[in-house]
N, C-alpha and C positions, 0 to 999 in steps of 0.2 A: 503494500501498499506506499509503499516509501516514494513512489514514483508517480502517484496521480495527481491529479491536476488539485490546486490548492481549495478553487471554488466548490471542485466533485468530494472533496474530503470536508471542506463547510458545510454542505448539503447535508451531507451521509452524518455527521456529526449532530446532527437536530431530528435528522428521519429513524436511526437507528433506536434511542431511547422512545422515541415515540411508538414505533412501528413494537416494541418490547413491549412498554404497556399495554397495548392494543391487546396483542398475544396473550400477553398475564393475563388481563381480565376476561380474554374470554375462557380461559382455561380454567379458572378458576369461577366462570358460572358451571362446568362441567366436571369439577371435582368433586369427589367423593368426602372430603373433609365439610365440615359446617362452617357456615361463615364467619361468625366467632374466633373458630382457630386461625382460619386464613387471615385474619383483621390481624389479630395479636400477633400472628409470625413476621406480617409482613413490618407492623410497626417495630419490634424489635430488630428488622434486619435494616431497616433506615435507620433510626437510632445506633444502632452499635456500629453501622457503615461511617457514619460521620465522624468517631471517635476513635484516633488515630494510634499508631500501637509503636514505640519505638525500635527502630531496626539498625541494625550495624551501617550498613549501605544507602544512602540514598536514595539508590534506585529503585528501591523498593515501597512501596505504600501499602504498609499491611493497616488492615483495621480490623477492632472487635467484629464486624460483620461477619469477615470469616469463619467465627466460632460459632455464631447464631446458623451461617450457613448449613454448618455439620452437623448442629443439631437438630433442624429440621426435619432431616428422613428419619431420623429416631422417634422423634414427638408423631410425625404422621407415620408410624408403623403399626399396626394391630396385630398383635401374635394370637389372638384370640378367635375362635372359629365359629362362623355361622352358617346355618345350613350346613351343615360338614365341611366346609371349603375354606382354607386360611385367607384371609384379606390382605395381608402382606402390607407394602408401601402405597400410599396413594402418591405415585408420581407426578400423578396430572395438576395434585393439589401444591407439590414441592416447588414445581417447575411456574404455578402460578405463582407463588410468591416471591420465587427469584426473580420473575420478569416485572412486577409492580414496582417490587422493593428496590430494585437497583435503577429503574426508573424513575422514582420519586427520589431515590440521593442525590442522580443526576441533578435531578429539578435544585433540590435543596444547594449541593455545593454548585453551582451555577447562580445560585440567588447569591450567594455569601461571594460571588467576584469570579469563581475560577474558570479557568478558560474551555470552553463548550470541545475546543477541538485538541486540547490537551487530558480531557476526561474521558473523550473516545475510546481509546488503546484501552484503558481501565477497566470501563463496563462493559466493552468487549470479551476482553480476557476473563473477568469476576464470571460475567453469564457462561461462559464456554468452558470455564474452570469448575464452577459449582454443577452445572450441567451433568459434567462427564462424571463427578463425583456423585450425584444422585441416582443417575444412570446406573452405573454400575452397583452401585449401594442395593439398589432394587433388583437388579439382574440376579446380582446374590443371594439374597432373600427369596426369592421365587424360586431361582434354581437351583444348587445342588445343596446349598443349606435350607431350603423351605422345610423340612421335616426334623432340622437341628435346632433346639434352644439349650440355652444354657452353656457355659464354658467358653472353652475356646469357640466355639462355632458360634457365636453372637459377636468374637471379635473378628473372625477372619473376612466377613462383607467388607466391614469397615476399614479394614488395613489396606483389601484390596483395592476399594475406592478410594482410600488417601491416597496410594500409592499411583492409581490413575490422574488424580486429579493433581498432584503434583507434576507426572509427564506433561499433560496438558498444557499446565503455566509457564513451565519452563521450553514447550515450543511455541505455543501462542506469542509469549513474551520475547522470544526472539524472533516472530516472523511480525510482530505488529509493531511496525516504526515507519509512522505517518509523517508525512512532511519531511524538511529539512532537520535532520538529527544529525550529533555528531557521536554520539554513541552507538557500538556496533553492536548486531544481533546475538555476538558470543559473546560480550560484556555485559549485556543485559541479563543473556541466562546464565551467567555465571554467577550476577550479583544474586540471581534469587536464589541459586544453590549455596552460596556462601551465608545468605539468610534464611535457609530451611530449618533453622532450630528456632524460629521467631511463627515460623507458617505450622511447624510440627505442634507448636505449643497450643496456637489458637485453636488448629483443630481437632486437637484432644481433650480441649479443654470442654467446646462443643459438646463432640462425641460423649462426653464422662455425665455433662449434662440430659444428656436425649435421652441415654441407657438407665438412667437413673429416676427420671421420669415419670414411667408409667407405674415406679412401684412408690416412689416418695412424693407425687404430687411438684408443686413449688417449691418444698424444701431441698430438693433437687440444686435449685438455683445457688444457695450460699454454700452449698458444698463443693457446688464447680468451681462458683467465685473466688471460694479460698487460695487453691492452688495456683488461680488465675492471676489473683492479683501478688501474691509472690513472684511470680515470673516475669508481669508485666513490671511490677518494682525492679527485679534484674535487670532485664532489657532497658530501664530508663536509665536506669544508675551508670551500668555500662555504657550507654550511648554518652551521657552527659561527660563522662569519665575522659571519652575520647573527644568529644570536642573541644575540651578543658585542655589536652593534650596536647591537640592540635595549635590552641593557642596559644600556649607557651612556646611551641616551636615556632610558631611564627612572630611571635615577639621575641625571640633570641636570633631570629635571623635578618631583624631590623637593626640590628644591634650597629653592623658595619656601615649599613645605608646612615644612621644616625651619627655613624661617627664620619662620615666623609668621606672612608674608605673603598665606597662600593656605591656604583650609580642609584640612586633614590628609584624606589618601584621595580627594580630589576629580579630581585627574586621573587615577586608576587607575580612578575608578567610571565617570567621563567616559568613558574609553576602552574600557571594555568596553562597556557602551552603545552605543557610536557603534561598532566593529564587528562587534556584532550586525544592527544596523542593516544597517549595510553590504552584512553578508553576507544576510539575511532582502530586502533590495531586489533582489540580484542582483547588486549590483557583481563586476567583474573582482576578481583576487587583487592588482594592482599597485594600483586605488583603495584596494584594502580597507586596504592597506600603507599609501597615504597616509591614509587615516581614525587609521588607530592612531599613526603619528609626529604628524601634527597634532592629535589630541585629546591626547598625553601633550604636549607642550611648547604647548598653548592658551593656556596662562597663564603662561608661561614669564619673560614680560617683567614678570612684580610683581618681581622683584628691585630692578628700579628703585625701588620705590617705598621702599627706606632709604636713600635720598638725601632729605636735609632741603629742599631747593632742590624738589626735586618736590614732595614733601607742601605745600610754603608755595604751590607754584603752581594744584596742584589736578591730575587728570585724569579721565579719562572714560574708558569703555570700551575706544574705540576707540585710544586713547591705549595702552592696555595691548597690544591687536592689532596695533599700529602696532609696538611695543617689541618684543613677542614674535617678530615676523617681521623684523627688522632683525637679532635673535640667533639665529633659528634659518638665515637664509641665511648664514650668516658659512659655514656646510656647504654645499659646491656640489651634493652630493650632494640634499641637502635642500631646495633653490629653488622648486621647485614645492611643498613642504609649506607653506614659509615664506608662499607666496602664499594657499595658502586660509586661514591661521590670520590674513593681515591682512583680510581680509572675513570673519571669522565673527561678527562681531556685526552687520552690517548685515543688513536684512532683504530677502527673497529677491526682493521684486521693490518697483515704485515706482509710484504712481497712473497708470493708463492701460496699465500692462504684464501681459502672460501671467504672464512671470518676467523676472529679471534675468541676462542672460547671464554676464555678469561673476561671478558665484556660482555657482561651482561645486558639485557636488552635497554635495564632501565638507565645504565650508563650511557649508553647511546643515544636515547632520548634526550634524558639531560644536554648532553653535547649539544645535539640538533636544536632544542628548544633555546636556550642559552645563546647560543652563536646567531641564533635570528632575531633575537631578540635586542642583544647589542646591535647588529648591521641594520635594524631601522630605527630604535632609539638615541642609538650613538654614532652609527657610521652615515645615518639621515637616506637610507636605500627605502626604496618603495615595496611593500608586499614582496611585488613580483620580482622585484631586482635580487632579493635579500635571497628569495627562494632559488634563482638561477644561481648565484652565487653557491649557494649549499652545493646545488645539483653539481658545479664544478668540483666540489672535493669528494664527490660520491665515489670517486676509486679506492681512497685509505681513510679519509680522514672521516666521513658522514656514511651513515649505514643508509641505504639509496631507498630500501623497506622503510626508514622512519623519514627520510625526506618524501616519499611517496607519502606518506601517510598526513605529511605537515600541507603537502598541497591540496589532499582532499579537505581539509579540515580549514585551511584558506578560503576554498570552493564554496564549503556550507555556507560559511561567512561573510562570503562574495565581500572578499578584499580583491580581487581581482576578477576580471573575464581572461580564463584561458584562452588561446588561438587553439582553434579547433580546424584541424584540415579538412 
């Protein structure tokens, strides 16, 4: 969908939620579940879908609505028999709640100022993921596990459905790149896998409530909320710790600039471009985070330049890299980042080599991003001229794959119009 005309995407972003609502209302009219159950489930899904849950990586937007969506098939499941047959899951009622609930969520999020085009892939992904989960769960309950109840037999349909939901989330997330995006499909899929613990925690909480609902009624809610509250607090604290850690690193990276030993804003600009390149290349979230930290502190060794002895003896770029790495390595958590910074000025390959395995992709990205910023901000070159200069050094200095990724990022940002044959 990334190649669709913007106007087509804009129209579709309105039509899809409207169609989802209409389909949901139709299904609600023919569902076996009574109107009260449908109304309560829809209201719960809408409210919960507006409550965000902290995740490790900003590429994911988890909400407590995923916990409610996981509970609904359990709540709409009836194990008793009537007239000698098993009622099973009211799949039509479940899908009706999903359709109407997601459409109403779209309306409320639009009302509070969110972009309708940005919300479209989220609505599509949620609807497909929820539906895959409900259909798989229902098929398992009505299929091989229809006559089995209690113990492990109750868990197998849910676990299979959870696996189907996760697979669909990864696939759909990687395919739904609408409009001009710098995030590669690979990065978006890996970001979800990296945050699978948050996703699993939400779904398991919903399943716990749903499994206990028929036995305990609404008393199942506080029982399910107890582990959820602990998990939510842990996720939130972890996210806040990461934010604080990044803020501290950014403050330290500003020291050479504030002292006049480095160009003001160079670290931030290099970091922004380096992380954009890393995501465009499809690196996983862990490597992208290493790129971010390494780019922020790649010049922190310049604080040594306020020592007269250092200035008297002279220094090279390799000295800056070595000093920076020594400072960064003081933190055990950043030991790997220090290794990337240590090799930031080295060529990506030597004569006779395809590439140098000791020079990581993180170091290569920082080298290209930093050089590009120097050429534009200090050298006065245009983005196109700076890019062509980097292409000229692609034989040994700059990894051509990284330079090609930089070109794509600049094209996405419309910073120049490439000439095509």
